[in-house]
All heavy atoms as a GROMACS GRO file, in nm:
protein
  606
    1MET      N    1  10.857   8.698  13.821
    1MET     CA    2  10.745   8.785  13.792
    1MET      C    3  10.758   8.836  13.649
    1MET      O    4  10.864   8.877  13.606
    1MET     CB    5  10.744   8.902  13.891
    1MET     CG    6  10.637   9.002  13.859
    1MET     SD    7  10.642   9.146  13.965
    1MET     CE    8  10.540   9.091  14.096
    2VAL      N    9  10.649   8.830  13.577
    2VAL     CA   10  10.647   8.877  13.439
    2VAL      C   11  10.598   9.021  13.438
    2VAL      O   12  10.492   9.053  13.491
    2VAL     CB   13  10.553   8.790  13.353
    2VAL    CG1   14  10.546   8.843  13.212
    2VAL    CG2   15  10.600   8.646  13.354
    3GLU      N   16  10.679   9.106  13.378
    3GLU     CA   17  10.643   9.247  13.370
    3GLU      C   18  10.576   9.274  13.237
    3GLU      O   19  10.622   9.229  13.132
    3GLU     CB   20  10.769   9.333  13.382
    3GLU     CG   21  10.738   9.479  13.392
    3GLU     CD   22  10.865   9.559  13.418
    3GLU    OE1   23  10.956   9.507  13.481
    3GLU    OE2   24  10.870   9.672  13.371
    4LYS      N   25  10.466   9.342  13.240
    4LYS     CA   26  10.391   9.372  13.119
    4LYS      C   27  10.440   9.504  13.061
    4LYS      O   28  10.448   9.606  13.130
    4LYS     CB   29  10.242   9.380  13.151
    4LYS     CG   30  10.155   9.383  13.032
    4LYS     CD   31  10.010   9.374  13.074
    4LYS     CE   32   9.923   9.363  12.953
    4LYS     NZ   33   9.784   9.351  12.989
    5TYR      N   34  10.474   9.500  12.933
    5TYR     CA   35  10.521   9.620  12.866
    5TYR      C   36  10.404   9.691  12.801
    5TYR      O   37  10.322   9.630  12.733
    5TYR     CB   38  10.626   9.585  12.760
    5TYR     CG   39  10.754   9.535  12.820
    5TYR    CD1   40  10.781   9.400  12.826
    5TYR    CD2   41  10.845   9.624  12.871
    5TYR    CE1   42  10.898   9.353  12.883
    5TYR    CE2   43  10.963   9.580  12.927
    5TYR     CZ   44  10.989   9.444  12.934
    5TYR     OH   45  11.104   9.400  12.989
    6GLY      N   46  10.399   9.819  12.819
    6GLY     CA   47  10.291   9.898  12.761
    6GLY      C   48  10.332   9.958  12.628
    6GLY      O   49  10.449   9.963  12.592
    7LEU      N   50  10.236  10.003  12.556
    7LEU     CA   51  10.258  10.066  12.427
    7LEU      C   52  10.301  10.210  12.448
    7LEU      O   53  10.237  10.285  12.521
    7LEU     CB   54  10.128  10.061  12.346
    7LEU     CG   55  10.129  10.128  12.210
    7LEU    CD1   56  10.224  10.054  12.117
    7LEU    CD2   57   9.990  10.128  12.152
    8ARG      N   58  10.411  10.245  12.387
    8ARG     CA   59  10.457  10.383  12.395
    8ARG      C   60  10.387  10.463  12.284
    8ARG      O   61  10.412  10.443  12.167
    8ARG     CB   62  10.608  10.392  12.378
    8ARG     CG   63  10.683  10.341  12.499
    8ARG     CD   64  10.829  10.363  12.484
    8ARG     NE   65  10.879  10.266  12.385
    8ARG     CZ   66  10.995  10.274  12.325
    8ARG    NH1   67  11.076  10.374  12.350
    8ARG    NH2   68  11.032  10.183  12.238
    9ILE      N   69  10.301  10.552  12.324
    9ILE     CA   70  10.224  10.632  12.228
    9ILE      C   71  10.293  10.767  12.211
    9ILE      O   72  10.317  10.838  12.308
    9ILE     CB   73  10.080  10.652  12.276
    9ILE    CG1   74  10.011  10.516  12.288
    9ILE    CG2   75  10.004  10.742  12.182
    9ILE    CD1   76   9.876  10.523  12.352
   10ALA      N   77  10.327  10.798  12.088
   10ALA     CA   78  10.388  10.926  12.057
   10ALA      C   79  10.289  11.006  11.973
   10ALA      O   80  10.233  10.954  11.876
   10ALA     CB   81  10.519  10.908  11.983
   11PRO      N   82  10.266  11.132  12.007
   11PRO     CA   83  10.166  11.210  11.932
   11PRO      C   84  10.206  11.240  11.788
   11PRO      O   85  10.122  11.274  11.706
   11PRO     CB   86  10.153  11.338  12.014
   11PRO     CG   87  10.276  11.347  12.095
   11PRO     CD   88  10.323  11.207  12.118
   12TRP      N   89  10.335  11.225  11.755
   12TRP     CA   90  10.379  11.257  11.620
   12TRP      C   91  10.358  11.142  11.523
   12TRP      O   92  10.368  11.161  11.401
   12TRP     CB   93  10.526  11.296  11.620
   12TRP     CG   94  10.617  11.190  11.678
   12TRP    CD1   95  10.656  11.180  11.808
   12TRP    CD2   96  10.675  11.080  11.609
   12TRP    NE1   97  10.735  11.070  11.824
   12TRP    CE2   98  10.748  11.007  11.704
   12TRP    CE3   99  10.672  11.036  11.478
   12TRP    CZ2  100  10.819  10.891  11.671
   12TRP    CZ3  101  10.742  10.921  11.444
   12TRP    CH2  102  10.815  10.851  11.540
   13LYS      N  103  10.329  11.021  11.571
   13LYS     CA  104  10.326  10.905  11.481
   13LYS      C  105  10.207  10.909  11.384
   13LYS      O  106  10.223  10.875  11.266
   13LYS     CB  107  10.321  10.776  11.562
   13LYS     CG  108  10.454  10.741  11.622
   13LYS     CD  109  10.450  10.606  11.690
   13LYS     CE  110  10.587  10.574  11.745
   13LYS     NZ  111  10.589  10.442  11.809
   14ARG      N  112  10.091  10.946  11.431
   14ARG     CA  113   9.973  10.944  11.344
   14ARG      C  114   9.986  11.045  11.228
   14ARG      O  115   9.962  11.009  11.112
   14ARG     CB  116   9.847  10.969  11.426
   14ARG     CG  117   9.720  10.944  11.351
   14ARG     CD  118   9.599  10.953  11.442
   14ARG     NE  119   9.598  10.852  11.545
   14ARG     CZ  120   9.548  10.730  11.530
   14ARG    NH1  121   9.496  10.696  11.416
   14ARG    NH2  122   9.551  10.644  11.628
   15PRO      N  123  10.024  11.171  11.252
   15PRO     CA  124  10.040  11.263  11.138
   15PRO      C  125  10.153  11.224  11.043
   15PRO      O  126  10.142  11.242  10.922
   15PRO     CB  127  10.069  11.398  11.202
   15PRO     CG  128  10.039  11.385  11.344
   15PRO     CD  129  10.036  11.242  11.378
   16VAL      N  130  10.261  11.166  11.098
   16VAL     CA  131  10.371  11.124  11.012
   16VAL      C  132  10.327  11.010  10.921
   16VAL      O  133  10.357  11.009  10.801
   16VAL     CB  134  10.494  11.083  11.098
   16VAL    CG1  135  10.596  11.007  11.015
   16VAL    CG2  136  10.557  11.205  11.159
   17LEU      N  137  10.253  10.914  10.975
   17LEU     CA  138  10.203  10.803  10.893
   17LEU      C  139  10.106  10.854  10.787
   17LEU      O  140  10.110  10.808  10.672
   17LEU     CB  141  10.137  10.698  10.980
   17LEU     CG  142  10.083  10.575  10.909
   17LEU    CD1  143  10.194  10.501  10.837
   17LEU    CD2  144  10.012  10.484  11.006
   18LEU      N  145  10.024  10.950  10.821
   18LEU     CA  146   9.930  11.007  10.724
   18LEU      C  147  10.003  11.076  10.610
   18LEU      O  148   9.972  11.054  10.492
   18LEU     CB  149   9.835  11.104  10.795
   18LEU     CG  150   9.731  11.172  10.708
   18LEU    CD1  151   9.632  11.070  10.655
   18LEU    CD2  152   9.659  11.279  10.786
   19VAL      N  153  10.102  11.157  10.642
   19VAL     CA  154  10.176  11.229  10.538
   19VAL      C  155  10.256  11.132  10.451
   19VAL      O  156  10.256  11.142  10.327
   19VAL     CB  157  10.267  11.336  10.602
   19VAL    CG1  158  10.364  11.393  10.500
   19VAL    CG2  159  10.183  11.446  10.663
   20LEU      N  160  10.324  11.036  10.514
   20LEU     CA  161  10.400  10.938  10.436
   20LEU      C  162  10.311  10.857  10.343
   20LEU      O  163  10.345  10.834  10.227
   20LEU     CB  164  10.475  10.844  10.530
   20LEU     CG  165  10.603  10.895  10.593
   20LEU    CD1  166  10.657  10.793  10.692
   20LEU    CD2  167  10.706  10.926  10.488
   21SER      N  168  10.196  10.817  10.392
   21SER     CA  169  10.104  10.739  10.310
   21SER      C  170  10.051  10.821  10.193
   21SER      O  171  10.039  10.769  10.081
   21SER     CB  172   9.988  10.687  10.395
   21SER     OG  173  10.034  10.601  10.494
   22CYS      N  174  10.020  10.946  10.217
   22CYS     CA  175   9.971  11.033  10.108
   22CYS      C  176  10.078  11.055  10.002
   22CYS      O  177  10.049  11.051   9.882
   22CYS     CB  178   9.923  11.166  10.164
   22CYS     SG  179   9.769  11.156  10.255
   23VAL      N  180  10.201  11.078  10.044
   23VAL     CA  181  10.310  11.101   9.949
   23VAL      C  182  10.337  10.975   9.867
   23VAL      O  183  10.351  10.981   9.744
   23VAL     CB  184  10.436  11.148  10.024
   23VAL    CG1  185  10.558  11.145   9.934
   23VAL    CG2  186  10.416  11.288  10.079
   24ILE      N  187  10.343  10.860   9.933
   24ILE     CA  188  10.369  10.736   9.861
   24ILE      C  189  10.255  10.703   9.764
   24ILE      O  190  10.279  10.659   9.651
   24ILE     CB  191  10.394  10.621   9.960
   24ILE    CG1  192  10.526  10.644  10.034
   24ILE    CG2  193  10.397  10.486   9.890
   24ILE    CD1  194  10.549  10.550  10.149
   25LEU      N  195  10.132  10.727   9.806
   25LEU     CA  196  10.018  10.702   9.718
   25LEU      C  197  10.020  10.796   9.597
   25LEU      O  198   9.991  10.753   9.485
   25LEU     CB  199   9.887  10.718   9.795
   25LEU     CG  200   9.760  10.680   9.720
   25LEU    CD1  201   9.764  10.535   9.677
   25LEU    CD2  202   9.638  10.708   9.805
   26ALA      N  203  10.056  10.921   9.617
   26ALA     CA  204  10.066  11.016   9.504
   26ALA      C  205  10.175  10.972   9.406
   26ALA      O  206  10.156  10.979   9.284
   26ALA     CB  207  10.093  11.156   9.555
   27ILE      N  208  10.287  10.924   9.457
   27ILE     CA  209  10.394  10.875   9.370
   27ILE      C  210  10.349  10.751   9.294
   27ILE      O  211  10.379  10.736   9.175
   27ILE     CB  212  10.521  10.849   9.453
   27ILE    CG1  213  10.580  10.981   9.503
   27ILE    CG2  214  10.625  10.772   9.373
   27ILE    CD1  215  10.691  10.966   9.603
   28CYS      N  216  10.275  10.662   9.360
   28CYS     CA  217  10.223  10.542   9.293
   28CYS      C  218  10.125  10.579   9.183
   28CYS      O  219  10.127  10.519   9.075
   28CYS     CB  220  10.157  10.449   9.394
   28CYS     SG  221  10.271  10.363   9.501
   29ILE      N  222  10.040  10.675   9.208
   29ILE     CA  223   9.944  10.719   9.107
   29ILE      C  224  10.016  10.781   8.988
   29ILE      O  225   9.984  10.753   8.872
   29ILE     CB  226   9.841  10.816   9.168
   29ILE    CG1  227   9.749  10.740   9.264
   29ILE    CG2  228   9.760  10.887   9.061
   29ILE    CD1  229   9.660  10.828   9.347
   30ALA      N  230  10.117  10.864   9.015
   30ALA     CA  231  10.194  10.926   8.906
   30ALA      C  232  10.270  10.820   8.827
   30ALA      O  233  10.273  10.824   8.703
   30ALA     CB  234  10.290  11.030   8.963
   31ALA      N  235  10.331  10.724   8.895
   31ALA     CA  236  10.405  10.619   8.825
   31ALA      C  237  10.311  10.533   8.741
   31ALA      O  238  10.345  10.495   8.629
   31ALA     CB  239  10.482  10.533   8.925
   32GLY      N  240  10.193  10.504   8.794
   32GLY     CA  241  10.095  10.429   8.717
   32GLY      C  242  10.048  10.504   8.594
   32GLY      O  243  10.031  10.446   8.486
   33TYR      N  244  10.028  10.633   8.608
   33TYR     CA  245   9.987  10.716   8.494
   33TYR      C  246  10.095  10.716   8.386
   33TYR      O  247  10.065  10.696   8.268
   33TYR     CB  248   9.959  10.859   8.540
   33TYR     CG  249   9.938  10.954   8.425
   33TYR    CD1  250   9.818  10.955   8.355
   33TYR    CD2  251  10.038  11.042   8.387
   33TYR    CE1  252   9.799  11.041   8.248
   33TYR    CE2  253  10.021  11.129   8.281
   33TYR     CZ  254   9.901  11.128   8.211
   33TYR     OH  255   9.883  11.214   8.106
   34PHE      N  256  10.220  10.738   8.427
   34PHE     CA  257  10.328  10.741   8.328
   34PHE      C  258  10.349  10.605   8.263
   34PHE      O  259  10.382  10.597   8.145
   34PHE     CB  260  10.458  10.791   8.391
   34PHE     CG  261  10.458  10.939   8.416
   34PHE    CD1  262  10.481  10.989   8.542
   34PHE    CD2  263  10.433  11.028   8.313
   34PHE    CE1  264  10.480  11.125   8.566
   34PHE    CE2  265  10.431  11.165   8.336
   34PHE     CZ  266  10.454  11.213   8.463
   35GLN      N  267  10.328  10.499   8.340
   35GLN     CA  268  10.342  10.366   8.281
   35GLN      C  269  10.231  10.341   8.179
   35GLN      O  270  10.256  10.283   8.073
   35GLN     CB  271  10.340  10.260   8.391
   35GLN     CG  272  10.348  10.119   8.342
   35GLN     CD  273  10.478  10.084   8.272
   35GLN    OE1  274  10.576  10.156   8.280
   35GLN    NE2  275  10.479   9.972   8.203
   36LEU      N  276  10.110  10.383   8.208
   36LEU     CA  277  10.000  10.364   8.114
   36LEU      C  278  10.016  10.449   7.988
   36LEU      O  279   9.993  10.402   7.877
   36LEU     CB  280   9.866  10.399   8.180
   36LEU     CG  281   9.802  10.292   8.264
   36LEU    CD1  282   9.676  10.346   8.330
   36LEU    CD2  283   9.769  10.170   8.182
   37GLN      N  284  10.054  10.574   8.006
   37GLN     CA  285  10.059  10.666   7.892
   37GLN      C  286  10.184  10.649   7.806
   37GLN      O  287  10.176  10.655   7.684
   37GLN     CB  288  10.052  10.811   7.942
   37GLN     CG  289   9.920  10.846   8.002
   37GLN     CD  290   9.806  10.836   7.903
   37GLN    OE1  291   9.819  10.867   7.786
   37GLN    NE2  292   9.692  10.789   7.952
   38TYR      N  293  10.300  10.629   7.870
   38TYR     CA  294  10.426  10.636   7.797
   38TYR      C  295  10.504  10.505   7.794
   38TYR      O  296  10.605  10.497   7.726
   38TYR     CB  297  10.514  10.746   7.857
   38TYR     CG  298  10.445  10.880   7.858
   38TYR    CD1  299  10.410  10.941   7.978
   38TYR    CD2  300  10.411  10.945   7.739
   38TYR    CE1  301  10.346  11.064   7.980
   38TYR    CE2  302  10.347  11.067   7.740
   38TYR     CZ  303  10.315  11.126   7.861
   38TYR     OH  304  10.251  11.247   7.862
   39HIS      N  305  10.459  10.404   7.869
   39HIS     CA  306  10.530  10.276   7.875
   39HIS      C  307  10.679  10.298   7.899
   39HIS      O  308  10.764  10.250   7.825
   39HIS     CB  309  10.509  10.194   7.747
   39HIS     CG  310  10.366  10.168   7.719
   39HIS    ND1  311  10.291  10.081   7.795
   39HIS    CD2  312  10.280  10.218   7.626
   39HIS    CE1  313  10.168  10.078   7.749
   39HIS    NE2  314  10.157  10.161   7.647
   40TRP      N  315  10.710  10.370   8.006
   40TRP     CA  316  10.847  10.414   8.031
   40TRP      C  317  10.937  10.305   8.087
   40TRP      O  318  11.058  10.324   8.094
   40TRP     CB  319  10.849  10.537   8.122
   40TRP     CG  320  10.777  10.520   8.251
   40TRP    CD1  321  10.644  10.534   8.272
   40TRP    CD2  322  10.832  10.487   8.378
   40TRP    NE1  323  10.612  10.510   8.402
   40TRP    CE2  324  10.726  10.482   8.470
   40TRP    CE3  325  10.961  10.460   8.423
   40TRP    CZ2  326  10.744  10.451   8.604
   40TRP    CZ3  327  10.979  10.431   8.556
   40TRP    CH2  328  10.871  10.427   8.645
   41THR      N  329  10.884  10.190   8.122
   41THR     CA  330  10.966  10.077   8.165
   41THR      C  331  10.889   9.949   8.140
   41THR      O  332  10.780   9.952   8.086
   41THR     CB  333  11.006  10.092   8.313
   41THR    OG1  334  11.097   9.989   8.348
   41THR    CG2  335  10.887  10.087   8.404
   42ASN      N  336  10.945   9.836   8.177
   42ASN     CA  337  10.878   9.709   8.149
   42ASN      C  338  10.756   9.689   8.240
   42ASN      O  339  10.733   9.767   8.333
   42ASN     CB  340  10.976   9.592   8.161
   42ASN     CG  341  11.034   9.580   8.299
   42ASN    OD1  342  10.990   9.645   8.392
   42ASN    ND2  343  11.134   9.496   8.312
   43ASN      N  344  10.681   9.585   8.218
   43ASN     CA  345  10.556   9.564   8.291
   43ASN      C  346  10.578   9.512   8.433
   43ASN      O  347  10.483   9.505   8.509
   43ASN     CB  348  10.465   9.468   8.214
   43ASN     CG  349  10.402   9.534   8.094
   43ASN    OD1  350  10.379   9.654   8.097
   43ASN    ND2  351  10.376   9.458   7.991
   44GLY      N  352  10.699   9.478   8.469
   44GLY     CA  353  10.727   9.434   8.605
   44GLY      C  354  10.712   9.545   8.707
   44GLY      O  355  10.699   9.518   8.827
   45VAL      N  356  10.711   9.668   8.661
   45VAL     CA  357  10.697   9.781   8.754
   45VAL      C  358  10.557   9.784   8.816
   45VAL      O  359  10.537   9.840   8.922
   45VAL     CB  360  10.731   9.914   8.683
   45VAL    CG1  361  10.619   9.957   8.590
   45VAL    CG2  362  10.761  10.024   8.782
   46TRP      N  363  10.458   9.719   8.752
   46TRP     CA  364  10.323   9.717   8.808
   46TRP      C  365  10.320   9.646   8.943
   46TRP      O  366  10.240   9.682   9.029
   46TRP     CB  367  10.226   9.650   8.712
   46TRP     CG  368  10.189   9.737   8.597
   46TRP    CD1  369  10.221   9.716   8.467
   46TRP    CD2  370  10.118   9.861   8.601
   46TRP    NE1  371  10.172   9.818   8.390
   46TRP    CE2  372  10.109   9.908   8.470
   46TRP    CE3  373  10.061   9.936   8.703
   46TRP    CZ2  374  10.045  10.027   8.439
   46TRP    CZ3  375   9.997  10.054   8.672
   46TRP    CH2  376   9.989  10.098   8.541
   47LEU      N  377  10.406   9.546   8.960
   47LEU     CA  378  10.413   9.477   9.089
   47LEU      C  379  10.458   9.573   9.199
   47LEU      O  380  10.402   9.576   9.308
   47LEU     CB  381  10.508   9.358   9.079
   47LEU     CG  382  10.528   9.278   9.207
   47LEU    CD1  383  10.398   9.209   9.247
   47LEU    CD2  384  10.637   9.176   9.188
   48VAL      N  385  10.558   9.653   9.170
   48VAL     CA  386  10.609   9.750   9.268
   48VAL      C  387  10.505   9.858   9.295
   48VAL      O  388  10.481   9.895   9.411
   48VAL     CB  389  10.742   9.811   9.218
   48VAL    CG1  390  10.792   9.918   9.311
   48VAL    CG2  391  10.846   9.704   9.198
   49ILE      N  392  10.441   9.908   9.190
   49ILE     CA  393  10.339  10.011   9.207
   49ILE      C  394  10.223   9.958   9.291
   49ILE      O  395  10.175  10.026   9.382
   49ILE     CB  396  10.291  10.061   9.069
   49ILE    CG1  397  10.402  10.139   8.999
   49ILE    CG2  398  10.168  10.148   9.084
   49ILE    CD1  399  10.370  10.174   8.855
   50ALA      N  400  10.180   9.836   9.261
   50ALA     CA  401  10.068   9.777   9.336
   50ALA      C  402  10.106   9.752   9.481
   50ALA      O  403  10.026   9.780   9.572
   50ALA     CB  404  10.024   9.648   9.269
   51LEU      N  405  10.225   9.702   9.505
   51LEU     CA  406  10.269   9.674   9.642
   51LEU      C  407  10.273   9.801   9.726
   51LEU      O  408  10.216   9.806   9.836
   51LEU     CB  409  10.406   9.606   9.642
   51LEU     CG  410  10.468   9.580   9.778
   51LEU    CD1  411  10.386   9.475   9.853
   51LEU    CD2  412  10.611   9.536   9.764
   52PHE      N  413  10.339   9.903   9.675
   52PHE     CA  414  10.347  10.028   9.750
   52PHE      C  415  10.212  10.098   9.758
   52PHE      O  416  10.183  10.165   9.857
   52PHE     CB  417  10.453  10.120   9.690
   52PHE     CG  418  10.592  10.083   9.730
   52PHE    CD1  419  10.674  10.013   9.644
   52PHE    CD2  420  10.640  10.117   9.855
   52PHE    CE1  421  10.801   9.978   9.681
   52PHE    CE2  422  10.767  10.083   9.893
   52PHE     CZ  423  10.849  10.012   9.807
   53GLY      N  424  10.128  10.083   9.657
   53GLY     CA  425   9.995  10.142   9.662
   53GLY      C  426   9.909  10.079   9.770
   53GLY      O  427   9.841  10.149   9.845
   54VAL      N  428   9.913   9.947   9.780
   54VAL     CA  429   9.836   9.878   9.884
   54VAL      C  430   9.888   9.914  10.023
   54VAL      O  431   9.809   9.939  10.115
   54VAL     CB  432   9.839   9.725   9.859
   54VAL    CG1  433   9.789   9.648   9.980
   54VAL    CG2  434   9.758   9.689   9.737
   55LEU      N  435  10.019   9.918  10.039
   55LEU     CA  436  10.074   9.956  10.170
   55LEU      C  437  10.039  10.100  10.207
   55LEU      O  438  10.013  10.129  10.324
   55LEU     CB  439  10.226   9.937  10.170
   55LEU     CG  440  10.274   9.792  10.173
   55LEU    CD1  441  10.425   9.788  10.163
   55LEU    CD2  442  10.228   9.723  10.299
   56SER      N  443  10.038  10.190  10.110
   56SER     CA  444  10.005  10.328  10.143
   56SER      C  445   9.856  10.344  10.176
   56SER      O  446   9.820  10.422  10.265
   56SER     CB  447  10.044  10.421  10.029
   56SER     OG  448   9.967  10.395   9.915
   57VAL      N  449   9.770  10.270  10.109
   57VAL     CA  450   9.627  10.274  10.143
   57VAL      C  451   9.605  10.216  10.283
   57VAL      O  452   9.527  10.269  10.362
   57VAL     CB  453   9.542  10.201  10.036
   57VAL    CG1  454   9.401  10.178  10.083
   57VAL    CG2  455   9.543  10.280   9.906
   58ALA      N  456   9.675  10.107  10.314
   58ALA     CA  457   9.665  10.050  10.449
   58ALA      C  458   9.716  10.149  10.554
   58ALA      O  459   9.658  10.161  10.663
   58ALA     CB  460   9.744   9.920  10.456
   59GLY      N  461   9.822  10.223  10.522
   59GLY     CA  462   9.871  10.325  10.614
   59GLY      C  463   9.772  10.440  10.632
   59GLY      O  464   9.756  10.492  10.742
   60LEU      N  465   9.705  10.477  10.524
   60LEU     CA  466   9.602  10.581  10.534
   60LEU      C  467   9.487  10.536  10.624
   60LEU      O  468   9.440  10.611  10.709
   60LEU     CB  469   9.547  10.615  10.396
   60LEU     CG  470   9.626  10.713  10.312
   60LEU    CD1  471   9.567  10.722  10.173
   60LEU    CD2  472   9.629  10.848  10.377
   61VAL      N  473   9.441  10.413  10.604
   61VAL     CA  474   9.332  10.361  10.686
   61VAL      C  475   9.375  10.353  10.832
   61VAL      O  476   9.299  10.390  10.922
   61VAL     CB  477   9.287  10.223  10.634
   61VAL    CG1  478   9.194  10.153  10.731
   61VAL    CG2  479   9.220  10.238  10.499
   62ALA      N  480   9.497  10.307  10.856
   62ALA     CA  481   9.545  10.297  10.994
   62ALA      C  482   9.557  10.433  11.060
   62ALA      O  483   9.521  10.450  11.177
   62ALA     CB  484   9.680  10.226  10.998
   63SER      N  485   9.606  10.531  10.986
   63SER     CA  486   9.624  10.663  11.046
   63SER      C  487   9.493  10.737  11.068
   63SER      O  488   9.484  10.821  11.157
   63SER     CB  489   9.718  10.749  10.960
   63SER     OG  490   9.657  10.779  10.837
   64LEU      N  491   9.391  10.706  10.989
   64LEU     CA  492   9.264  10.777  11.003
   64LEU      C  493   9.164  10.707  11.094
   64LEU      O  494   9.089  10.773  11.165
   64LEU     CB  495   9.201  10.797  10.864
   64LEU     CG  496   9.275  10.892  10.771
   64LEU    CD1  497   9.209  10.893  10.635
   64LEU    CD2  498   9.281  11.031  10.829
   65PHE      N  499   9.161  10.574  11.092
   65PHE     CA  500   9.051  10.504  11.158
   65PHE      C  501   9.092  10.410  11.271
   65PHE      O  502   9.010  10.380  11.356
   65PHE     CB  503   8.971  10.424  11.055
   65PHE     CG  504   8.913  10.510  10.947
   65PHE    CD1  505   8.955  10.498  10.816
   65PHE    CD2  506   8.817  10.605  10.976
   65PHE    CE1  507   8.904  10.576  10.716
   65PHE    CE2  508   8.764  10.684  10.877
   65PHE     CZ  509   8.807  10.671  10.746
   66LEU      N  510   9.213  10.358  11.270
   66LEU     CA  511   9.250  10.255  11.368
   66LEU      C  512   9.315  10.316  11.491
   66LEU      O  513   9.354  10.433  11.492
   66LEU     CB  514   9.343  10.152  11.303
   66LEU     CG  515   9.281  10.078  11.183
   66LEU    CD1  516   9.381   9.980  11.126
   66LEU    CD2  517   9.154  10.007  11.222
   67ASN      N  518   9.330  10.235  11.594
   67ASN     CA  519   9.386  10.286  11.720
   67ASN      C  520   9.538  10.296  11.712
   67ASN      O  521   9.600  10.260  11.612
   67ASN     CB  522   9.340  10.201  11.839
   67ASN     CG  523   9.386  10.057  11.828
   67ASN    OD1  524   9.465  10.023  11.742
   67ASN    ND2  525   9.334   9.974  11.916
   68ASP      N  526   9.598  10.344  11.818
   68ASP     CA  527   9.741  10.375  11.817
   68ASP      C  528   9.829  10.252  11.805
   68ASP      O  529   9.944  10.262  11.762
   68ASP     CB  530   9.778  10.450  11.945
   68ASP     CG  531   9.721  10.590  11.944
   68ASP    OD1  532   9.706  10.649  11.836
   68ASP    OD2  533   9.691  10.640  12.054
   69ALA      N  534   9.782  10.134  11.842
   69ALA     CA  535   9.863  10.014  11.830
   69ALA      C  536   9.893   9.982  11.683
   69ALA      O  537  10.003   9.942  11.649
   69ALA     CB  538   9.792   9.896  11.895
   70TRP      N  539   9.795  10.003  11.596
   70TRP     CA  540   9.817   9.978  11.453
   70TRP      C  541   9.910  10.082  11.393
   70TRP      O  542   9.992  10.050  11.306
   70TRP     CB  543   9.684   9.975  11.379
   70TRP     CG  544   9.606   9.854  11.411
   70TRP    CD1  545   9.502   9.843  11.498
   70TRP    CD2  546   9.627   9.723  11.360
   70TRP    NE1  547   9.456   9.715  11.503
   70TRP    CE2  548   9.531   9.639  11.418
   70TRP    CE3  549   9.717   9.669  11.268
   70TRP    CZ2  550   9.524   9.504  11.387
   70TRP    CZ3  551   9.708   9.536  11.238
   70TRP    CH2  552   9.613   9.455  11.298
   71VAL      N  553   9.898  10.205  11.436
   71VAL     CA  554   9.987  10.311  11.387
   71VAL      C  555  10.130  10.279  11.428
   71VAL      O  556  10.223  10.292  11.350
   71VAL     CB  557   9.942  10.449  11.440
   71VAL    CG1  558  10.041  10.556  11.402
   71VAL    CG2  559   9.804  10.483  11.386
   72ALA      N  560  10.148  10.236  11.552
   72ALA     CA  561  10.282  10.200  11.601
   72ALA      C  562  10.335  10.078  11.524
   72ALA      O  563  10.454  10.067  11.501
   72ALA     CB  564  10.278  10.172  11.749
   73LEU      N  565  10.247   9.987  11.486
   73LEU     CA  566  10.290   9.870  11.411
   73LEU      C  567  10.342   9.910  11.275
   73LEU      O  568  10.443   9.857  11.228
   73LEU     CB  569  10.173   9.771  11.396
   73LEU     CG  570  10.202   9.643  11.321
   73LEU    CD1  571  10.300   9.557  11.400
   73LEU    CD2  572  10.075   9.567  11.294
   74PHE      N  573  10.277  10.003  11.209
   74PHE     CA  574  10.323  10.049  11.077
   74PHE      C  575  10.456  10.123  11.087
   74PHE      O  576  10.542  10.106  11.002
   74PHE     CB  577  10.219  10.141  11.012
   74PHE     CG  578  10.118  10.067  10.931
   74PHE    CD1  579   9.998  10.028  10.985
   74PHE    CD2  580  10.143  10.037  10.799
   74PHE    CE1  581   9.904   9.960  10.911
   74PHE    CE2  582  10.051   9.970  10.722
   74PHE     CZ  583   9.930   9.930  10.778
   75LEU      N  584  10.472  10.206  11.189
   75LEU     CA  585  10.594  10.287  11.201
   75LEU      C  586  10.701  10.222  11.287
   75LEU      O  587  10.811  10.272  11.294
   75LEU     CB  588  10.560  10.425  11.258
   75LEU     CG  589  10.481  10.515  11.165
   75LEU    CD1  590  10.451  10.646  11.235
   75LEU    CD2  591  10.554  10.541  11.036
   76GLY      N  592  10.668  10.113  11.353
   76GLY     CA  593  10.765  10.048  11.439
   76GLY      C  594  10.757  10.103  11.581
   76GLY      O  595  10.693  10.203  11.609
   77GLY      N  596  10.820  10.034  11.672
   77GLY     CA  597  10.824  10.080  11.810
   77GLY      C  598  10.706  10.035  11.892
   77GLY      O  599  10.660  10.107  11.980
   78VAL      N  600  10.656   9.914  11.864
   78VAL     CA  601  10.544   9.862  11.944
   78VAL      C  602  10.595   9.824  12.081
   78VAL      O  603  10.697   9.765  12.096
   78VAL     CB  604  10.481   9.739  11.873
   78VAL    CG1  605  10.375   9.677  11.961
   78VAL    CG2  606  10.425   9.781  11.741
   0.00000   0.00000   0.00000
């Protein structure tokens, strides 16, 4: 017999994902600003800024609009 595993929904996951995404996005915006204004490191940092920026926007969308399965996927514990 195959047992079906259900999704464990925790009420703390959605606010945690929202806060983490906002903090990471703010850091990406600040790093992008400093890179544009002061050229504080080489141009390879744009890849890191873009990667974390896209992931944080995806986390914001998941925490605000998508169901709990997507939130669990971002934070783990599906």
